[in-house]
C-alpha positions in Angstrom: 7.7 9.1 29.0 9.2 7.0 26.2 6.8 4.7 24.4 7.7 1.1 24.6 8.1 -0.6 21.2 6.6 -4.0 20.7 7.4 -6.3 17.8 5.0 -8.7 16.3 5.2 -10.6 12.9 2.8 -12.7 10.8 4.0 -15.7 8.8 1.5 -17.1 6.3 1.4 -20.5 4.6 3.9 -19.3 1.9 6.4 -18.1 4.5 5.5 -14.4 4.1 5.6 -12.3 7.2 3.1 -9.4 7.5 3.7 -6.3 9.7 1.1 -4.1 11.3 1.6 -0.8 13.2 -0.1 0.2 16.4 0.6 3.1 18.8 2.8 0.7 20.8 5.0 -0.1 17.8 5.4 -2.6 15.0 3.5 -5.8 15.4 4.6 -9.1 13.9 2.6 -12.4 14.1 4.1 -15.9 13.6 1.0 -17.9 13.0 -0.8 -19.0 9.7 -4.1 -19.1 11.6 -3.7 -15.5 12.8 -2.8 -14.5 9.2 -6.0 -16.2 8.0 -8.1 -14.3 10.6 -6.5 -11.0 9.6 -7.1 -11.8 5.9 -10.8 -12.5 6.6 -11.2 -9.3 8.7 -9.5 -7.0 6.1 -12.8 -6.2 4.4 -14.8 -5.5 7.6 -15.8 -6.7 11.0 -17.1 -10.2 11.7 -18.3 -12.2 14.7 -16.2 -15.0 16.2 -18.7 -17.6 15.0 -18.4 -16.3 11.4 -14.6 -16.4 11.7 -14.8 -20.0 13.0 -17.0 -20.9 10.0 -14.7 -19.2 7.4 -11.4 -20.7 8.9 -12.7 -24.2 9.6 -11.0 -24.1 13.0 -12.5 -24.9 16.3 -14.2 -22.3 18.5 -11.5 -22.6 21.2 -8.7 -22.2 18.7 -10.2 -19.1 17.2 -11.0 -17.6 20.6 -7.3 -18.1 21.7 -6.0 -16.4 18.6 -8.5 -13.5 18.8 -7.4 -12.9 22.3 -3.7 -12.8 21.3 -4.5 -10.3 18.5 -6.5 -8.2 20.9 -3.7 -8.2 23.5 -1.1 -6.8 21.0 -3.5 -4.2 19.7 -3.9 -5.4 16.1 -7.7 -6.0 16.4 -10.5 -4.6 18.6 -14.1 -5.4 19.1 -17.5 -3.7 19.5 -20.8 -5.1 20.6 -23.0 -6.4 17.8 -25.8 -3.9 17.2 -28.2 -6.8 16.4 -27.2 -9.1 19.3 -25.5 -7.3 22.2 -24.3 -10.6 23.6 -22.1 -11.0 20.6 -18.9 -9.1 19.6 -17.8 -7.9 16.2 -14.0 -8.1 15.7 -12.2 -5.7 13.3 -8.7 -4.6 12.4 -7.6 -1.4 14.1 -3.9 -1.3 13.2 -2.3 -0.2 10.0 -0.8 -2.7 7.5 2.8 -1.7 7.0 4.2 -4.3 4.6 5.6 -7.7 4.5 8.8 -9.7 4.5 9.6 -12.6 2.2 12.5 -14.8 1.3 14.1 -13.0 -1.6 16.7 -14.5 -3.9 17.0 -11.4 -6.1 20.5 -10.0 -6.5 20.1 -6.5 -7.7 23.5 -5.1 -6.8 24.8 -5.2 -10.4 21.6 -3.4 -11.5 22.2 -0.6 -9.0 25.9 -0.2 -10.0 25.1 0.0 -13.7 22.4 2.6 -13.0 24.8 4.7 -10.9 27.5 4.6 -13.6 25.2 5.3 -16.6 22.7 7.8 -15.1 24.2 9.6 -12.1 27.9 9.9 -11.9 28.1 12.0 -15.1 25.1 14.1 -14.2 25.0 17.5 -12.5 21.2 17.3 -12.0 20.3 17.3 -8.3 16.9 15.8 -9.0 18.6 12.9 -10.8 20.8 12.3 -7.8 17.8 12.4 -5.4 16.0 10.0 -7.7 18.9 7.6 -7.5 18.9 7.7 -3.7 15.2 6.9 -3.6 15.7 4.1 -6.1 18.7 2.6 -4.3 16.8 2.5 -1.0 13.8 0.9 -2.6 15.9 -1.7 -4.4 18.0 -2.5 -1.3 14.7 -3.2 0.6 13.4 -5.4 -2.2 16.6 -7.3 -2.3 16.2 -8.0 1.5 12.7 -9.2 0.9 11.1 -6.1 2.5 8.0 -4.7 0.9 7.1 -1.2 2.1 4.3 -0.6 -0.4 1.6 0.0 2.3 3.8 2.7 3.9 4.5 4.4 0.6 0.8 4.2 -0.2 -0.1 5.9 3.1 2.5 8.6 2.5 1.1 9.2 -1.0 -2.4 9.5 0.4 -1.2 12.2 2.8 0.4 14.1 0.0 -2.9 13.8 -2.0 -4.9 15.1 0.9 -2.5 18.0 1.4 -2.6 19.2 -2.2 -6.2 18.5 -3.1 -7.4 22.0 -2.4 -5.0 23.4 -4.9 -6.2 20.9 -7.6 -10.0 20.7 -7.0 -12.5 21.6 -9.6 -16.2 20.4 -9.8 -15.7 19.2 -13.4 -13.9 15.9 -13.6 -12.2 16.8 -16.9 -10.7 20.0 -15.5 -9.8 18.3 -12.3 -7.9 15.6 -14.1 -6.0 18.3 -16.1 -5.0 19.9 -12.8 -3.8 16.6 -11.5 -1.8 16.1 -14.7 -0.2 19.5 -14.3 0.6 18.7 -10.7 2.3 15.5 -11.8 4.4 17.2 -14.4 5.3 20.3 -12.4 6.6 18.1 -9.5 8.5 15.8 -11.9 6.5 12.8 -11.0 6.1 12.0 -14.7 3.4 12.7 -17.3 -0.2 11.4 -17.1 -3.1 11.4 -19.4 -6.7 10.0 -19.3 -6.9 6.8 -21.3 -10.7 6.4 -20.9 -13.5 7.7 -18.7 -15.4 4.5 -17.8 -13.9 3.2 -15.8 -11.6 6.1 -15.3 -8.2 4.9 -16.5 -5.0 7.0 -16.3 -1.7 6.3 -18.0 1.6 7.5 -16.5 4.8 8.0 -18.5 8.3 8.7 -17.2 7.2 7.5 -13.8 9.4 8.9 -11.0 8.5 6.0 -8.7 9.2 3.0 -10.8 10.6 3.7 -14.3 14.2 3.1 -13.1 13.4 0.1 -10.9 14.5 -3.4 -12.1 11.8 -5.6 -13.5 10.4 -7.2 -10.3 7.3 -8.6 -11.9 4.7 -6.7 -9.9 3.3 -3.1 -9.8 5.5 -0.8 -7.8 3.7 2.6 -7.8 2.3 2.5 -4.3 3.1 6.2 -3.6 1.4 7.3 -6.8 -1.6 5.1 -6.1 -2.0 6.7 -2.7 -2.0 10.2 -4.2 -4.6 9.2 -6.8 -6.8 7.5 -4.2 -6.7 10.6 -2.0 -7.5 13.2 -4.6 -10.2 11.3 -6.5 -11.9 10.2 -3.2 -12.1 13.9 -2.3 -13.2 14.8 -5.8 -16.0 12.2 -5.9 -16.9 12.7 -2.2 -16.7 8.9 -1.7 -13.9 6.4 -1.4 -12.3 5.0 -4.6 -10.2 2.0 -5.4 -7.1 2.5 -7.4 -5.7 -0.6 -9.2 -2.4 -0.4 -11.1 -2.8 -2.7 -14.0 0.4 -1.8 -15.9 3.8 -0.8 -14.5 7.3 -0.3 -15.7 8.4 -2.6 -13.0 6.3 -5.4 -14.6 8.0 -4.8 -18.0 5.3 -2.5 -19.4 6.0 0.7 -21.4 4.0 2.9 -19.1 2.0 2.7 -15.8 -1.8 2.5 -15.9 -4.2 3.0 -13.0 -8.0 2.2 -13.0 -10.0 4.3 -10.6 -13.4 3.0 -9.5 -15.8 4.4 -6.9 -16.5 2.1 -4.0 -20.1 1.3 -3.0 -21.3 3.8 -0.5 
């Protein structure tokens, strides 16, 4: 039986629309209040009374919006372990990305890159790199941010290759990751410092050829790093990209910190 696709979108105060994925399809929500609720719930489950307090909205308003989010499968609830009469609401869907009004015109940038880097090259990798870049830029130009999807894809790649990279010693493990990066033509990485663990990436496959969009763009790389270092440390890590070619920097830089257990 074919699964029916549903569509739900979330428009925040600034006009941004956020997309979530469920087994039933892509969900989009057109409500600033729902966007606020989802923002509050992103770090963990909360009771309805706590959500009312944090949003400043009435109990009846929050109840109605929670019901809508439950109905489309974006959130779910469990009984509170402390008070079984109360429910704890949490996000159960995957954040896919967002849509914004975008006034960037990047067509000239794409054409110039094609003429200068690809048309005179016989390197298949360079052509593949151009395809990836063109798709990414076309989405950016349309106001579509797929960073969460790229991050999830990178995380799966990191999980898949971790067993080939693992080593109990962090220094050796990081060397293995650097070799993996270079052997697969993702760029060159080196450790900048150990506390907090900070990694620099040069010649970045993901973003070096992107136009300067003013924000970090290495979601795929961040996903790989999050997966392999979470496995290495046996606990979840946060990966923050603090420098990026797409921001106008001369290299990309990632800070990797262990989350509290």
